[in-house]
Residue, then its C-alpha position, 0 to 999 in steps of 0.5 A: m479542557m486546557r486547564f487540566l493539562k500540564w505541559v513539561l518539555m522532554a529531554l528529546p529536543g523539539v518534543l513537548v509532552c502533555s500529561i494528565a496524572h493518574g487522579a486528575v480524571k473528572p467526570n467525562q473528561v475530554y481528550h481529543l487529537s486533531t490534524g487541524k482539519t479532522q478530530l478524534i474525540y475520546t471521553v473518560g467518565e466516573d467508571k474510567r472507561l475510555i470511550f469513543r466519541y467522534y470522528g470527523p471535521c474539527l469542532s470549535d468547542t470539544d468540552q460539549f462532550a463532557d455533557w454527553c449522555g447516552y441510552n442504555r442498551p436494550d435489555c440492559n442497564r448499562e449505557a450503550n457506549y463503544e470503548a476506544y479499544p473494546s475487550f471481551g467481557l462485561g457486557y461487550v457482545n460485538e467483536p472485540a479488538l482484545s481477547v485474552v486468556n489470562a494466566d488463571g484461565s479466566l477469559i475477561t479483560e476490562l480495561a480502565f483508563e489510567d493516564y493520557q500523554q501527548y507528544f508534539s514532533e514536527d508535524v505529528v501529534h502523538g497521543v498515548f492513552t494507558l489502560l490497565d486491566r482492573i484485575g488481571s496483569l495487562r497494560v495496553q497503550l492505545h497510541v493515535e498519531a495525527y499527521r497534520e500536514e496530510d490529514v491522516m490518522a494512525q492508531w496501534v496498541t502495545i500490550e504488556n504482561q505485568g503479571k507472574g504467569k503467561v498470558s495468551l493474546q487471542r485477538f489483538y487488532s490495531s484499531f477500533l472506530n465507530f460510526r453512526a450514518n443512515d447507510y454505509y458503502l464499502t469500496h474494497f479490492y479483489g483479484t487473483w494473479a494477473g488481475e490484482m486490485n480491482c474494486a467493488e462497492e457494496r452496501l453493508e447490511p446488518g452483521i459482519k463483513s470481513i476483508e482478510s488474508k490468511k496467505g501469510v505471504r503475497t497477501t494482497q494478490s486477492e485482497n488488500a488491506s485497505f478500503i474506503l467507506s462512504l456514509d449514507h450513500p455510495a462514494q462519490e469523487n468530489s462530495g460526501r463523507c468518507i473514511g479511507g483506511a489501510l493497514a500497515w502490515s505485510g502478513n495475515y490481516k483482517l478488516s471487520f465491519e460490523v452493522d450492529e442491532r443499533d445500526y452502528l458500524s464498528l470497524l476493526a483492523g489488525i492482524n488476522p486472529f486466525m491461528s495466531a494466538y500469541t503468548l506473552d511471558k511475564g514482562g512480554r510486550f507485543e506491538t501491533p502494526k499501524f492502521l492509517f485512516t483519513y476522513s473526507a467531506d469531499g468524497r473519496g478523491t480527497v481520501s486518495r490525496n491524503f494518503h498519497d501526500w502521507a505516503r510520499r513523506y512517511g509510507l514510501h522510501a524516497g517518496t518525492k525523488e523521481r524514478p528512472i525509466l527502465l527496461n525490465s528484461w523479463e518479457g523480452a527474454y524470460f530464461d533464454f538469454d545470454e550476454q549478447v542478448l542482454t546487451n542488445m537489449m541494453d543498446d536499444a534501450a539506450e537508444l530509446g532513452v531509457e535510464l535503467f536496465v534490470l536484469d530479471d530471473g535466470w542469471f544464477g545457479n551453476k549445479y542447478p542452473r536457472n534455466s526455468a523455475a524448476m531449479g536453482l532458486g536459493d543458489w545465488q552465484v552467477n550462471e557461468k555458462k550464460l554469463p561467463r564474464g559475469i554481472q560486472h561485465l553487463i554493469d560496465h556495458a549498462t554504464s557505457k550506454g548511460l544506463k544505470f543497472g538493476i537486478w531481480i532476487e527472490p531470497e525468501m524462497v527456494n527450489p527443492k532442486s537447489e544446493l541451498a535446499e540440500r544443505h539446509p532443509e531445516w530452513i524450510v517451512q514444513s509440517p513434519g511427515r506431511e507433503q511439502i506442496t510446491m508453487r511455481n516449484q518453490l518452497l518458503l524459507d522460514l524467517t522466524n529463524p535468525d539463521v534464515q534472516e542472516f542468509v536473506w540479508n547476506v544475499v542482499d549484502k554480498l550482491l551489493s558488496a560485489y557489485p556497488d554500482i547495482y542501482y536497483i533491486k527487484w525483490d520477488a516473492n512467488r508463492h504464499v504459505e501452505q503446510v505451515g510449520s516452523p522447525h525453529l519455533s518450539s511446539g508451543e510457539q507454532m502459531h506465532f509463525w505468521v507474526d514473527y515471519i513478517r517481523g523477520l522480514y522487516r528486521v532484514y529490510d531494516r538492515i538493508r535500508a540502514k547500510y544501502p539507503d539509496v539503492m532502489l527496491q521494488a516490491c514484487a510478489s507474483g506481481g501485486g502481492r506485496v502492495d501495503y504500507g508495511s513493506l512500502p516504507y522500505h521500497d521505492e515502488f511496487w509492481t502492480s501486476d504481472n499482467t501489463d496488458a494496457l487495457q486491464r491496467v487502466y482498471m488496476q491502476y485506477a483502483t490501486n491509486l484509490i489508496y496508493p500513489p502513482v509514483a509507487t506504481a510501476s506501469h510498463v509498455s509491453a508487447s502486442p499481442g500482449h503476453q498474458t491476454g493476447s490483446i492487440t493493443p496499439l503502441k500509443f494506448r500502451f504508452d498513454v496508460a503507462m505514463s500515468g504511473r512510474l513509466g517502464l518497458e517490458l518487452q524486446p526493443k527489437d519488436i517495436p516496429a520500425g515505423e513506431m520507434a520514433f513515437a516511442r523515443e518521443a513518448i519517452a521524452n515527454y514523460k521525462t520533460h513534462i510528465r514525470e514531475l507530476v507522477t512523483k509530486g502531483d495531485l491525482y484527480r480522477l475524472i471518469s471511472p472505468y468502473e462507473c462510465t457506461n460509455n467506455h471511457a476513463a480519465n484522470m489527471l495529475v496537477r502541480k501543488d501550486k495549480s500551474k501545470a497538469v496533465l490529462f489522460a484520457y482513454c476509451t475502453g470499449f466499443n460505443r454507439r457512433g457519435i458517443r464521445p466523453t466530456v471530461h470536466l477538469h477538476g483540481l485546476d485553479a478556477s481563476k487561472r488560465y491554461r493553454i491545452t497542449e495535446i502530446n504523444k500524437t500519432g497523426k494529424r487528428k486532433a483528440f480535442w478541437g480546442e487544442g492550443h486554446i487558452y481557457d480558465g480553470a473554471y471553464l474547464r471544471q464547469v464546462g469541460i471539454e469534448l474529446q474525440i476518443a470514440r473507438q476501443y483503444d483511442s487515447a489522448v494526453f494533454l498538457l495544461d500549462e498556466v498562462k500568465 
């Protein structure tokens, strides 16, 4: 293949481009992109169709695909190939990636290969296939990125109208992939408020399985735009072929898995086409979000670690920076606080070793004071009755105690009972003449409108300009879209709302990060309603769920970390009984669970019993000294799944990249028969290294492992494992494993 390539040095320093000119195409020309471990392969034949051929481990001789010969489809004289970006018409009968109403009213699009360019920059290979409609006016560029260090791929498309009239994009998915296996098993995510990101696996049957959201905002609360696909058999942790995928988009999405009549599986991922037809004027250009995917021949564990590595480098703001331990005021005070309540919480937080205090909802509004969720949202002035000395007094007190300071905002939303709603009713998403349905007593601001974008930007900019010592912002969004309608968009553009809202939000995010690159941002949307790789590059973390019950978090965080990294997973110790479930849970269990993510507290510190304060201080110190580094940069190995273990146990381990240190978390999630204890096989260690096992966060003299303090090699710990004395519900243990030279 290389004899057909022409290399030229681009104007950009450090970037090379490989270009194949139009007219150089030979029968079954082969194109491939590689991470060094995995590879995408395409061919172009005499008919100039760009055909998807392969995704999997790297092959030594890709030119063998030049001789590929397929079979005709049943009842058709055309070869049954799967185009790299299939469009509607001319024999393609599956769900298309692209469907268009052309300027002349015709419905068919036929994309032909024009050229290919490949760019090299740092550790990313970027390939661009240019496709032209044979008759119509569309120019489509299929972009493929290969992230070499992380073994992750990305696909997206740009669509340009080169004709004289308007075209209407009906479907415009980001990516198409195709697989052939004996069976297909899909792991996907489901949930609700206070129960986000649970996982389920199912065998895909003939037909189409869709994972989608039409909520517009808070789109990951009940589903998530990510998955793991296992080929041939149900997914295993450490063996078998798996593909993981995640769409980098915060709005409506759709993942389509179609097992066709030939038992091939076609995968589409992108913006949900529901009520989202997008008109392109002459010269108009549309770019889809990236779809990220990774391949593993060694089970879903490698899928997760690849995504986590990619996220820390590309998909999460400050991905390798250690996060501070915080106390959030919400469950400790709700709306019922004054200066004294807050400063007392800070004093107690500092005594525990907490590093950041976050003031949640309720600090703003004067004409309509924010003493409940019923009013004041949108009126971002400090509540003078609650906080007569203002925000700066709280910042100064936090600083005097050695704490950083953070604050909650919800700038996309508005209460009907607010000064903002009175001044700017035209800024509210609405359908004229129809009822405005509130959720949590609030409505949604129209971020398709540049004036609203400016307002939301100013909420953040004025706050950070007035109080430059604010270290952290919790950005909330407590409703989704209903009664959709934009006073800003024309009648012919109303279906643009779903896309343009998110683009408007991203424009605000871009401005924030340009001016305030060092401020920590948390993505919160009634909990885990905005957990996606579209928003995370702007945020340092996400709020996993409003449900802080430790037992429920074992399940939610297990599923969340299949795709998203522990360093971004905010996990808080809360009160007992729990405010969401009423569960009475030992403080040790609550800490042991929370320490497997970004540790925080969500309670009134005075509610911790006096006899347990020393344990809380010790656990926080242990996290700082031993665990935070591994949560931030370590590799995650899931050892026992709470979803699959019939004996009510769960275990996972975080391992330093050089295998010199690890931390093991183990939990008992339910009642068992007498004598039932878990044996945990410690995958992820170096078989030749020797490790001393030390239990931390102990609350008494009883050891959870009889061999605590002993030294074992990595091979023994993996093959033989360790049997733990955690047999009763809410038993838990945390072990450090340190290499002994």
